C-alpha positions as CSV (number, residue, x, y, z in Angstrom):
1,M,9.6,-9.7,19.0
2,P,5.9,-10.6,18.7
3,F,3.2,-7.9,18.8
4,L,-0.6,-8.1,18.8
5,V,-2.9,-7.4,15.8
6,F,-6.5,-6.6,16.8
7,Y,-9.3,-7.1,14.3
8,V,-12.4,-5.1,15.2
9,T,-15.7,-4.5,13.4
10,Y,-17.9,-1.4,13.5
11,P,-21.3,-0.3,12.2
12,D,-20.0,2.6,10.1
13,E,-16.9,4.5,9.0
14,A,-17.3,7.3,11.5
15,T,-17.3,4.9,14.4
16,A,-14.3,2.9,13.1
17,R,-12.3,6.1,12.6
18,R,-13.3,7.6,15.9
19,I,-12.3,4.6,18.0
20,S,-9.2,3.8,16.0
21,E,-8.0,7.4,16.2
22,S,-8.7,7.4,20.0
23,L,-6.5,4.3,20.4
24,V,-3.6,5.8,18.3
25,A,-3.9,9.2,20.1
26,R,-3.7,7.4,23.5
27,R,-0.7,5.4,22.2
28,L,-2.5,2.2,22.8
29,A,-2.1,1.3,19.1
30,A,0.8,2.2,16.8
31,C,-1.6,2.4,13.8
32,A,-4.9,1.3,12.4
33,N,-6.0,0.3,8.9
34,V,-9.7,1.1,8.4
35,F,-11.8,-0.3,5.5
36,P,-15.3,-1.5,4.5
37,I,-16.5,-5.1,4.6
38,Q,-19.6,-7.1,4.0
39,S,-20.6,-9.3,6.9
40,V,-22.8,-12.4,7.1
41,Y,-23.7,-13.6,10.6
42,W,-26.4,-15.1,12.9
43,W,-28.2,-12.6,15.1
44,E,-31.5,-13.3,17.0
45,G,-32.2,-16.4,15.1
46,T,-31.7,-15.2,11.5
47,I,-28.9,-14.7,9.1
48,Q,-28.0,-11.1,8.7
49,H,-26.2,-9.3,5.9
50,E,-24.7,-6.0,6.7
51,G,-22.1,-3.6,5.5
52,E,-19.6,-2.9,8.3
53,W,-16.2,-1.4,8.8
54,V,-13.1,-3.0,10.2
55,S,-10.0,-1.7,11.8
56,I,-6.8,-3.7,12.1
57,L,-4.7,-2.3,15.0
58,K,-1.1,-3.1,15.8
59,T,0.1,-2.9,19.4
60,R,2.4,-4.3,22.1
61,V,1.5,-7.6,23.8
62,D,1.5,-5.9,27.2
63,L,-1.2,-3.5,26.2
64,E,-3.7,-6.2,25.4
65,S,-6.1,-5.6,28.3
66,D,-5.9,-1.8,27.9
67,V,-6.7,-1.9,24.2
68,E,-9.6,-4.3,24.7
69,N,-11.0,-2.3,27.6
70,A,-10.8,1.0,25.6
71,I,-12.5,-0.6,22.6
72,E,-15.3,-2.0,24.8
73,A,-15.8,1.4,26.5
74,L,-16.2,3.2,23.2
75,H,-18.0,0.6,21.0
76,P,-21.7,0.8,20.3
77,Y,-22.3,-2.9,19.6
78,E,-23.9,-5.1,22.3
79,V,-21.5,-7.9,21.4
80,P,-18.5,-6.3,19.6
81,C,-16.1,-8.4,17.6
82,I,-12.7,-7.8,19.2
83,M,-10.3,-10.4,18.0
84,R,-6.6,-10.5,18.6
85,F,-3.7,-12.4,17.0
86,E,-0.1,-12.6,17.7
87,G,2.0,-11.2,14.9
88,W,5.6,-10.9,13.7
89,A,7.1,-8.5,11.2
90,N,10.4,-7.2,10.0
91,E,12.6,-5.9,12.8
92,A,12.3,-2.3,11.8
93,Y,8.4,-2.4,11.8
94,E,8.3,-4.2,15.2
95,K,10.7,-1.6,16.6
96,W,8.4,1.2,15.3
97,I,5.4,-0.5,17.0
98,E,7.3,-0.5,20.3
99,E,8.3,3.2,19.9
100,S,4.9,4.4,18.8
101,T,3.1,2.9,21.8
102,G,5.7,3.7,24.4
């Protein structure tokens, strides 16, 4: 059964952990993997280089809007990166996602 994988960037570790933990605590996400990255992007007419943090969140397809709305409500960026992908995994892991977000 497919599920959703969200990829979200944050300005710092504390923000990434706070938002990720909030989503897991509210059972909107089964889990989050949080790690540092280096980003290169256009902003206000120039190329920017920034250290950021990412969380990869796994959730049910039917929670898509709830997850996105929760992230937007908590996120400090003017234009947050909230990407989602459909994912598949082994049957036991997919069942765990369902149970953890139910």
